[in-house]
TORROPA-663501 format. One record per atom (N, C-alpha, C): chain; x, y, z; atom name; residue in one letter; residue number from 1. Coordinates in steps of 0.1 Angstrom, whole numbers. Atoms other than C-alpha are relative to their C-alpha. Layout:
<atoms>
<chain A, x X, y Y, z Z, name CA, resn A, resi NUM> $
...
</atoms>
This chain:
<atoms>
<chain A, x 5, y 0, z -12, name N, resn M, resi 1> $
<chain A, x 1059, y 1195, z 854, name CA, resn M, resi 1> $
<chain A, x 9, y -10, z 8, name C, resn M, resi 1> $
<chain A, x -11, y 10, z -7, name N, resn A, resi 2> $
<chain A, x 1082, y 1180, z 883, name CA, resn A, resi 2> $
<chain A, x -11, y -8, z 8, name C, resn A, resi 2> $
<chain A, x 8, y 10, z -8, name N, resn L, resi 3> $
<chain A, x 1069, y 1148, z 901, name CA, resn L, resi 3> $
<chain A, x -8, y 6, z 13, name C, resn L, resi 3> $
<chain A, x 5, y -5, z -11, name N, resn F, resi 4> $
<chain A, x 1064, y 1167, z 934, name CA, resn F, resi 4> $
<chain A, x -15, y 6, z -3, name C, resn F, resi 4> $
<chain A, x 12, y -6, z 3, name N, resn E, resi 5> $
<chain A, x 1038, y 1188, z 916, name CA, resn E, resi 5> $
<chain A, x -14, y -8, z -3, name C, resn E, resi 5> $
<chain A, x 11, y 12, z 1, name N, resn K, resi 6> $
<chain A, x 1017, y 1158, z 908, name CA, resn K, resi 6> $
<chain A, x -5, y -4, z 11, name C, resn K, resi 6> $
<chain A, x 1, y 7, z -12, name N, resn M, resi 7> $
<chain A, x 1016, y 1149, z 943, name CA, resn M, resi 7> $
<chain A, x -10, y 7, z 9, name C, resn M, resi 7> $
<chain A, x 8, y -9, z -10, name N, resn Q, resi 8> $
<chain A, x 990, y 1157, z 970, name CA, resn Q, resi 8> $
<chain A, x 1, y -10, z 13, name C, resn Q, resi 8> $
<chain A, x 0, y 7, z -10, name N, resn I, resi 9> $
<chain A, x 993, y 1150, z 1006, name CA, resn I, resi 9> $
<chain A, x -14, y 2, z 10, name C, resn I, resi 9> $
<chain A, x 10, y -3, z -8, name N, resn R, resi 10> $
<chain A, x 963, y 1145, z 1028, name CA, resn R, resi 10> $
<chain A, x -3, y -10, z 13, name C, resn R, resi 10> $
<chain A, x 2, y 12, z -10, name N, resn E, resi 11> $
<chain A, x 949, y 1127, z 1059, name CA, resn E, resi 11> $
<chain A, x -7, y -9, z -4, name C, resn E, resi 11> $
<chain A, x 7, y 11, z 4, name N, resn A, resi 12> $
<chain A, x 935, y 1095, z 1057, name CA, resn A, resi 12> $
<chain A, x -13, y 1, z 7, name C, resn A, resi 12> $
<chain A, x 13, y -1, z -6, name N, resn S, resi 13> $
<chain A, x 899, y 1090, z 1064, name CA, resn S, resi 13> $
<chain A, x -5, y -15, z 0, name C, resn S, resi 13> $
<chain A, x 3, y 15, z 2, name N, resn I, resi 14> $
<chain A, x 878, y 1060, z 1071, name CA, resn I, resi 14> $
<chain A, x -4, y -5, z -13, name C, resn I, resi 14> $
<chain A, x 3, y 6, z 13, name N, resn Q, resi 15> $
<chain A, x 870, y 1059, z 1033, name CA, resn Q, resi 15> $
<chain A, x 15, y -7, z -5, name C, resn Q, resi 15> $
<chain A, x -13, y 5, z 8, name N, resn D, resi 16> $
<chain A, x 907, y 1052, z 1027, name CA, resn D, resi 16> $
<chain A, x 4, y -13, z 11, name C, resn D, resi 16> $
<chain A, x -2, y 12, z -9, name N, resn L, resi 17> $
<chain A, x 906, y 1022, z 1052, name CA, resn L, resi 17> $
<chain A, x 5, y -12, z -8, name C, resn L, resi 17> $
<chain A, x -10, y 11, z 8, name N, resn Q, resi 18> $
<chain A, x 914, y 995, z 1028, name CA, resn Q, resi 18> $
<chain A, x 13, y 2, z -6, name C, resn Q, resi 18> $
<chain A, x -10, y -2, z 5, name N, resn E, resi 19> $
<chain A, x 940, y 1011, z 1010, name CA, resn E, resi 19> $
<chain A, x 11, y 2, z 11, name C, resn E, resi 19> $
<chain A, x -8, y -3, z -11, name N, resn T, resi 20> $
<chain A, x 957, y 1022, z 1044, name CA, resn T, resi 20> $
<chain A, x 3, y -13, z 8, name C, resn T, resi 20> $
<chain A, x -3, y 16, z -6, name N, resn A, resi 21> $
<chain A, x 954, y 986, z 1059, name CA, resn A, resi 21> $
<chain A, x 10, y -5, z -8, name C, resn A, resi 21> $
<chain A, x -11, y 8, z 7, name N, resn K, resi 22> $
<chain A, x 973, y 972, z 1030, name CA, resn K, resi 22> $
<chain A, x 15, y 7, z -1, name C, resn K, resi 22> $
<chain A, x -15, y -7, z -4, name N, resn L, resi 23> $
<chain A, x 1001, y 999, z 1034, name CA, resn L, resi 23> $
<chain A, x 5, y -5, z 14, name C, resn L, resi 23> $
<chain A, x -4, y 4, z -13, name N, resn F, resi 24> $
<chain A, x 1003, y 989, z 1072, name CA, resn F, resi 24> $
<chain A, x 4, y -14, z 0, name C, resn F, resi 24> $
<chain A, x -2, y 14, z -1, name N, resn D, resi 25> $
<chain A, x 1002, y 953, z 1062, name CA, resn D, resi 25> $
<chain A, x 13, y -4, z -6, name C, resn D, resi 25> $
<chain A, x -14, y 2, z 9, name N, resn E, resi 26> $
<chain A, x 1032, y 955, z 1037, name CA, resn E, resi 26> $
<chain A, x 12, y 7, z 10, name C, resn E, resi 26> $
<chain A, x -10, y -4, z -7, name N, resn Y, resi 27> $
<chain A, x 1050, y 977, z 1064, name CA, resn Y, resi 27> $
<chain A, x 2, y -13, z 13, name C, resn Y, resi 27> $
<chain A, x -3, y 11, z -9, name N, resn R, resi 28> $
<chain A, x 1046, y 948, z 1089, name CA, resn R, resi 28> $
<chain A, x 8, y -14, z -9, name C, resn R, resi 28> $
<chain A, x -8, y 10, z 4, name N, resn L, resi 29> $
<chain A, x 1059, y 924, z 1063, name CA, resn L, resi 29> $
<chain A, x 16, y 4, z -5, name C, resn L, resi 29> $
<chain A, x -14, y -6, z 2, name N, resn F, resi 30> $
<chain A, x 1090, y 945, z 1056, name CA, resn F, resi 30> $
<chain A, x 6, y -4, z 14, name C, resn F, resi 30> $
<chain A, x -9, y 3, z -17, name N, resn Y, resi 31> $
<chain A, x 1099, y 939, z 1095, name CA, resn Y, resi 31> $
<chain A, x -3, y -13, z 3, name C, resn Y, resi 31> $
<chain A, x 2, y 15, z -4, name N, resn K, resi 32> $
<chain A, x 1093, y 901, z 1093, name CA, resn K, resi 32> $
<chain A, x -9, y -2, z 6, name C, resn K, resi 32> $
<chain A, x 12, y 4, z -7, name N, resn Q, resi 33> $
<chain A, x 1060, y 900, z 1107, name CA, resn Q, resi 33> $
<chain A, x -12, y -8, z -10, name C, resn Q, resi 33> $
<chain A, x 9, y 7, z 9, name N, resn K, resi 34> $
<chain A, x 1034, y 877, z 1095, name CA, resn K, resi 34> $
<chain A, x -13, y 11, z -6, name C, resn K, resi 34> $
<chain A, x 9, y -7, z 6, name N, resn S, resi 35> $
<chain A, x 1009, y 891, z 1072, name CA, resn S, resi 35> $
<chain A, x -13, y -2, z 6, name C, resn S, resi 35> $
<chain A, x 13, y 3, z -9, name N, resn D, resi 36> $
<chain A, x 974, y 899, z 1089, name CA, resn D, resi 36> $
<chain A, x -8, y 14, z -5, name C, resn D, resi 36> $
<chain A, x 8, y -10, z 9, name N, resn L, resi 37> $
<chain A, x 952, y 923, z 1064, name CA, resn L, resi 37> $
<chain A, x -15, y 4, z 9, name C, resn L, resi 37> $
<chain A, x 11, y -4, z -9, name N, resn A, resi 38> $
<chain A, x 922, y 918, z 1087, name CA, resn A, resi 38> $
<chain A, x 3, y 9, z 13, name C, resn A, resi 38> $
<chain A, x -7, y -7, z -11, name N, resn G, resi 39> $
<chain A, x 942, y 928, z 1119, name CA, resn G, resi 39> $
<chain A, x 3, y 15, z -3, name C, resn G, resi 39> $
<chain A, x -4, y -12, z 1, name N, resn A, resi 40> $
<chain A, x 957, y 956, z 1102, name CA, resn A, resi 40> $
<chain A, x -11, y 11, z -2, name C, resn A, resi 40> $
<chain A, x 12, y -6, z 4, name N, resn R, resi 41> $
<chain A, x 921, y 968, z 1088, name CA, resn R, resi 41> $
<chain A, x -4, y 5, z 15, name C, resn R, resi 41> $
<chain A, x 7, y -2, z -13, name N, resn K, resi 42> $
<chain A, x 907, y 966, z 1124, name CA, resn K, resi 42> $
<chain A, x 10, y 11, z 8, name C, resn K, resi 42> $
<chain A, x -9, y -7, z -9, name N, resn F, resi 43> $
<chain A, x 940, y 983, z 1140, name CA, resn F, resi 43> $
<chain A, x -2, y 14, z -6, name C, resn F, resi 43> $
<chain A, x -1, y -12, z 1, name N, resn I, resi 44> $
<chain A, x 939, y 1012, z 1117, name CA, resn I, resi 44> $
<chain A, x -14, y 6, z 0, name C, resn I, resi 44> $
<chain A, x 13, y -5, z 1, name N, resn E, resi 45> $
<chain A, x 901, y 1018, z 1116, name CA, resn E, resi 45> $
<chain A, x -5, y 7, z 15, name C, resn E, resi 45> $
<chain A, x 0, y -6, z -15, name N, resn E, resi 46> $
<chain A, x 900, y 1020, z 1154, name CA, resn E, resi 46> $
<chain A, x 8, y 12, z 2, name C, resn E, resi 46> $
<chain A, x -10, y -10, z 0, name N, resn K, resi 47> $
<chain A, x 930, y 1044, z 1151, name CA, resn K, resi 47> $
<chain A, x -9, y 15, z -4, name C, resn K, resi 47> $
<chain A, x 5, y -11, z 6, name N, resn I, resi 48> $
<chain A, x 911, y 1067, z 1129, name CA, resn I, resi 48> $
<chain A, x -12, y 4, z 8, name C, resn I, resi 48> $
<chain A, x 14, y -5, z -9, name N, resn R, resi 49> $
<chain A, x 876, y 1065, z 1147, name CA, resn R, resi 49> $
<chain A, x 2, y 7, z 10, name C, resn R, resi 49> $
<chain A, x -1, y -8, z -15, name N, resn K, resi 50> $
<chain A, x 888, y 1075, z 1181, name CA, resn K, resi 50> $
<chain A, x 12, y 9, z -2, name C, resn K, resi 50> $
<chain A, x -9, y -8, z 5, name N, resn Q, resi 51> $
<chain A, x 913, y 1098, z 1164, name CA, resn Q, resi 51> $
<chain A, x 13, y -2, z 11, name C, resn Q, resi 51> $
<chain A, x -12, y 4, z -8, name N, resn E, resi 52> $
<chain A, x 943, y 1082, z 1182, name CA, resn E, resi 52> $
<chain A, x 11, y 3, z -10, name C, resn E, resi 52> $
<chain A, x -12, y 0, z 9, name N, resn S, resi 53> $
<chain A, x 966, y 1086, z 1153, name CA, resn S, resi 53> $
<chain A, x -4, y 7, z -10, name C, resn S, resi 53> $
<chain A, x 0, y -4, z 14, name N, resn R, resi 54> $
<chain A, x 969, y 1108, z 1122, name CA, resn R, resi 54> $
<chain A, x 9, y -9, z -11, name C, resn R, resi 54> $
<chain A, x -8, y 9, z 13, name N, resn I, resi 55> $
<chain A, x 979, y 1090, z 1089, name CA, resn I, resi 55> $
<chain A, x -3, y 8, z -11, name C, resn I, resi 55> $
<chain A, x 1, y -5, z 9, name N, resn Y, resi 56> $
<chain A, x 985, y 1108, z 1062, name CA, resn Y, resi 56> $
<chain A, x 9, y -8, z -13, name C, resn Y, resi 56> $
<chain A, x -4, y 8, z 14, name N, resn L, resi 57> $
<chain A, x 988, y 1096, z 1024, name CA, resn L, resi 57> $
<chain A, x 4, y 12, z -8, name C, resn L, resi 57> $
<chain A, x -2, y -10, z 14, name N, resn L, resi 58> $
<chain A, x 1005, y 1109, z 994, name CA, resn L, resi 58> $
<chain A, x -3, y -7, z -13, name C, resn L, resi 58> $
<chain A, x 10, y 6, z 11, name N, resn M, resi 59> $
<chain A, x 983, y 1105, z 965, name CA, resn M, resi 59> $
<chain A, x 4, y 7, z -10, name C, resn M, resi 59> $
<chain A, x -3, y -7, z 12, name N, resn E, resi 60> $
<chain A, x 991, y 1109, z 930, name CA, resn E, resi 60> $
<chain A, x -9, y 6, z -8, name C, resn E, resi 60> $
<chain A, x 9, y -9, z 8, name N, resn G, resi 61> $
<chain A, x 973, y 1135, z 909, name CA, resn G, resi 61> $
<chain A, x -8, y 7, z 10, name C, resn G, resi 61> $
</atoms>
């Protein structure tokens, strides 16, 4: 079975908030910004609740 066949793409929901915030914080760190997990969580939560962004996650399994 090819690797891509084990992957699933889905839209992030409020239930994915913690994991999505961690990814966003890692993105910030990559661009030499300070870590702010609480700020990332608040930002992502607002975007999801207000439907201002669509965030997609690539999940294994």
